[in-house]
N, C-alpha and C positions, 0 to 999 in steps of 0.2 A: 728693375732698372734697365735691363737689356730690352724689354718690351717697349718701354717709353722711348728709348733711343731709336729703336727700329721704327716706331710710329712717327717720330720726328723726321727721320731720314726719308721715309716714304712720303710724308707731307711735303718736305722740301723738294724732292724729286718731282712730285706731281705738280707743284707750283711752277717749277722751272720749265717743265715740259708744256705747260698750258699758257705760258706767257708768249704773246705774239712776238716773233722776231721782226726786227726792223729790216725792211727790204731796201735795196738800193734805190736811188732816185734816177729815173730815166728822163733825159732831156729829149723831147719829142717834137716832130714836125709832121705836117700832112704827108701821107705816104707818097703822093705824086708830086711833091714840091720840087724835086730835083736836087735837094740838099742831101748828100750822101752821109756826111759826118761833119761834126764841128769839134774843134779842139777846146780844151778847157779854157784857154785864153780867149777864144772867140765867144764862148758862152759868158764868161765874165764880162767882156766888153759889151755884149748885147744887153745883158741884164743890168749893167751898171750905166747904161746910157751912152757909152762911148762909140758903139757901132750902130748905125741906123739902117744898114743893109746886110742881107744874107749873102753868102758866097755866090749864090745864083743870080744876084742882082735885084731880087725882090726887096722891098722895104722890110725891115725886121719889126715884128710886132710881138714883143715879149709879154708873156702873161704870167701873173703870180696867182697861185691858188692858196687860199687861206689855210686849209688844214696842214699843208706841207711847207709853208713859207719859212718858218723858223728853221726847220731841218735843212731846207734847200740852201739858204744863205749861210748857215753854219758850215755845210759841206763845201759850198762853192768858194766863199771868200773868208771863212772863219770869223764871221761877224754876227752879233745878235741883232734882233729886230730893232732895238733902240738905235743902234749904230747905223743900220740901213735906213731907218726913217730920218735920222739926222742928215745922212749923206744926201738923200733925196730932197729934203727941205732946203738944203744949200743950193742944189742944182736948180730946183724949181724957182727959188727966190731970184737967182741970177738969170733965169730965163734960158739956161743952157740946154735943158733936156726935160723930158717928162718921164715919170716912173712907169714901170710896167702896168698894164691894165690889170685890174683885180678881178678874179672870179671867185666864187664862193665854194664850189664843189668840184670834185674830180670829174663828175659827169659833165658839168658845164665846160671844164677844161678840155675834155676829150672831144666834145661837140665843136667847140670853137676852133681847135687845132685841126680837126679832121676836115673842116670846111673852109679853111683859109690857108693858102700856100705861103703866106707871109708870117703866120703865127709860129711862135716858138714857146713851148710850155714845158712843164715838168709834172711827172706823176710818180707815184709809187710804182716801181718796176713791175709789180704783179698786176697792175691795172691797165697796162698797155694793150690795145687791141690791134687787129690787122689793118685798120684804117690809119694807123699812125706809124711813123718810122723813128726808131731810136737813133739819135745822132751822137749821144754821149751818155755814159753811165757814171754817176757820182756815188761813191761808197762813203759811208760814214765811219 
């Protein structure tokens, strides 16, 4: 009996240690964009279509990345994807705003942000390179 319990405990510990930990979400801009930091409120307003400019005067180009989109909006505004899609459907229908541009991979996100001083994106904090500047960190 003790041997069985010990094996179960070892299996549980091994499983716990091998599960990937969720990293924070980094809101990023191009390293030379001139944007030092953004407040959470500014990020909410940019990604929800309320702000069309960055603090440096450049137009704001928010980018969504498919693999992180659910986690990002849950951490940012505590909404699920259905709620975000419904929000954007209302705004688009009324002609008030356009949703963030969609990208499919973190690699595409890094490339677009690194080469566009107006772009604002988000990545798993472990994927941020030197060509990007972190303006805000969201923790889950």
